N, C-alpha and C positions, 0 to 999 in steps of 0.2 A: 244739123251739125255735120260737118265734113267727116268722112270716115278715114281712119288710119293716120290722123294727125296728132292725136293725144298719146301720151305714154301708156304702157300696158297697166300700170297701177293707178290710172285716173279713175276715180269712183266718187260717189257721193259721200260726204263726211259731215258730221255734226261738229260745229265749232261752238264750244261753251265759253261765254265770257264770264270769267270768275268775279269781276267787279260788279257787273250788273245782273248776273244770272240769266241773261238772254241766251238763246240758242238759235243757230243759224245752220241750215242744211244747204250745202253748196259743193260743187265738184272740186276735187283737189287731188293731189298726189302726195300729201303729207303722210309721213309714216306714223302710225299710232298703234298702241297696244290695247287700249280700252275700246269697248263698244257700248252702245246704249240704244234704247228704242226711241224712235221718232213718233210723231203723232199719227202717222199712217200705220203704225203697228210693226213696221220693219225695223230691223236692227242694223245700225250703221256704225262705222268707226267713229271714235269720239276724240277730238283734239281740244284740250283746255288751254285757253289763252287769257292774257291779262287785259287786253284792250281790243275792242272791235268798234264799229261805228255806233253801236248801242251805248258805249260808255266814253268814247273820245270826246273831249271838250269841243273840238271843231265842229262835230256833228250835233252834239247835245246843247251847245250854247251855255253849258254850265261849267265853271272852273272847278276842278276836283283834283285833289292831291292823291296819287296812287303810289304809295310807297311800300313795295313788297319786300324790299331788302334793307330798309333802314338808311337808304341813301340821303333822304331829306335831313334826317337828324344829324348824320355825319357832316353834311354840308353846313348846317346851322352851327355846329360846334366849331368847324374850321373858320367860319365867317366871324364868329364871336372872338376867337383867339386873334384873328387878324386886326379887328377893331381895337383890341387892347394894346397892340404894338404901336 
Protein backbone atom coordinates (compact mmCIF):
# COMPACT_ATOMS: atom_id res chain seq x y z
CA UNK A 1 0.00 0.00 0.00
CA UNK A 2 1.28 3.48 -0.83
CA UNK A 3 2.28 5.60 2.14
CA UNK A 4 0.71 8.94 3.04
CA UNK A 5 -2.35 8.66 0.75
CA UNK A 6 -4.90 7.66 3.39
CA UNK A 7 -6.45 10.01 5.98
CA UNK A 8 -4.98 9.90 9.47
CA UNK A 9 -8.06 8.20 10.93
CA UNK A 10 -7.87 5.27 8.44
CA UNK A 11 -7.81 2.07 10.49
CA UNK A 12 -9.29 -1.42 10.62
CA UNK A 13 -12.99 -1.42 11.64
CA UNK A 14 -15.43 -4.26 12.37
CA UNK A 15 -18.70 -3.84 10.45
CA UNK A 16 -21.54 -5.78 12.09
CA UNK A 17 -24.52 -6.56 9.81
CA UNK A 18 -27.59 -6.33 12.09
CA UNK A 19 -29.82 -8.33 9.73
CA UNK A 20 -27.53 -11.34 9.20
CA UNK A 21 -25.21 -11.11 12.24
CA UNK A 22 -22.19 -11.33 9.93
CA UNK A 23 -19.07 -9.38 10.82
CA UNK A 24 -16.47 -7.98 8.42
CA UNK A 25 -13.08 -6.50 9.31
CA UNK A 26 -12.00 -3.89 6.77
CA UNK A 27 -10.12 -0.59 6.61
CA UNK A 28 -12.29 2.50 7.02
CA UNK A 29 -12.44 6.10 8.23
CA UNK A 30 -15.96 5.79 9.72
CA UNK A 31 -16.40 7.43 13.13
CA UNK A 32 -17.50 4.97 15.82
CA UNK A 33 -17.95 4.99 19.56
CA UNK A 34 -18.17 1.23 20.20
CA UNK A 35 -15.36 -1.31 20.11
CA UNK A 36 -15.32 -5.10 20.01
CA UNK A 37 -12.84 -7.97 19.83
CA UNK A 38 -12.12 -9.69 16.53
CA UNK A 39 -11.15 -13.35 16.11
CA UNK A 40 -7.45 -12.45 16.33
CA UNK A 41 -7.98 -11.24 19.91
CA UNK A 42 -7.40 -7.56 19.10
CA UNK A 43 -9.98 -4.86 19.83
CA UNK A 44 -11.22 -2.74 16.92
CA UNK A 45 -13.81 0.03 16.45
CA UNK A 46 -17.29 -1.37 15.76
CA UNK A 47 -19.79 0.02 13.24
CA UNK A 48 -23.29 -1.48 13.13
CA UNK A 49 -25.02 -1.41 9.73
CA UNK A 50 -28.34 -2.75 8.43
CA UNK A 51 -27.16 -4.10 5.06
CA UNK A 52 -23.89 -5.57 3.78
CA UNK A 53 -23.06 -8.00 1.01
CA UNK A 54 -23.90 -10.77 3.51
CA UNK A 55 -27.58 -9.71 3.59
CA UNK A 56 -28.24 -7.72 0.39
CA UNK A 57 -30.56 -9.56 -2.04
CA UNK A 58 -28.27 -8.83 -5.00
CA UNK A 59 -25.46 -10.86 -3.42
CA UNK A 60 -27.51 -13.51 -1.59
CA UNK A 61 -30.04 -14.17 -4.37
CA UNK A 62 -32.82 -14.22 -1.78
CA UNK A 63 -35.52 -11.57 -1.65
CA UNK A 64 -35.92 -10.23 1.86
CA UNK A 65 -37.89 -7.34 3.32
CA UNK A 66 -35.80 -5.32 5.77
CA UNK A 67 -38.17 -2.90 7.43
CA UNK A 68 -36.36 -1.23 10.30
CA UNK A 69 -38.53 1.88 10.51
CA UNK A 70 -42.03 0.66 9.56
CA UNK A 71 -41.76 2.10 6.05
CA UNK A 72 -43.26 -0.94 4.33
CA UNK A 73 -46.37 -0.88 6.54
CA UNK A 74 -46.90 2.83 5.93
CA UNK A 75 -46.53 2.31 2.18
CA UNK A 76 -49.06 -0.55 2.20
CA UNK A 77 -51.55 1.61 4.11
CA UNK A 78 -51.19 4.46 1.59
CA UNK A 79 -51.54 2.03 -1.32
CA UNK A 80 -54.72 0.55 0.20
CA UNK A 81 -56.23 4.04 0.60
CA UNK A 82 -55.36 4.89 -3.01
CA UNK A 83 -57.08 1.71 -4.28
CA UNK A 84 -60.29 2.64 -2.43
CA UNK A 85 -60.52 6.03 -4.18
